[in-house]
Phi, psi and omega in degrees: 000131180255133177239123182269106178267075186304319182296335180260353180071039184207156171252140175247147180237135174287150182249127179300146181304323181297321179291319176302316180298317181294334178266002181061041180248140176271337181214168177160143174227127182275140174281122178268226182295128177259122179255189175292135179149201188304310184293325177295318178299322180286340181079024178280118187280158173299140179094341178298137179256116178275118181263332179203156172235119183050048177069006177265119181301141181242127175228343186245119182303323181292317178296317179302313179300313182300315181296313182296323180293329187263342184295142172231141182101209183282136178232131176240115177259115179254153178179198179227149179269186183299336180270002180083009179275132180289149177196173178209160177234131180241140175206168180238140174260000000 
């Protein structure tokens, strides 16, 4: 399922449970096409899997979009890249 987060300039993709299991992830939303906008400025690449925002597990693209749009203050987006290596992006609103 593809979710177009126009306000953030990105598409999010839901990840099948079987794929999450194979990557040893309990949660995750994949970053799809990155357009001009917020995600491009942060440098979050296509294919990155967001597992949590401020320690809150993410599984739903719509919820993820809503949270990022509403957060104020420090934000920590954690996840894994295409090679399965963990990483995070921090920013302030």
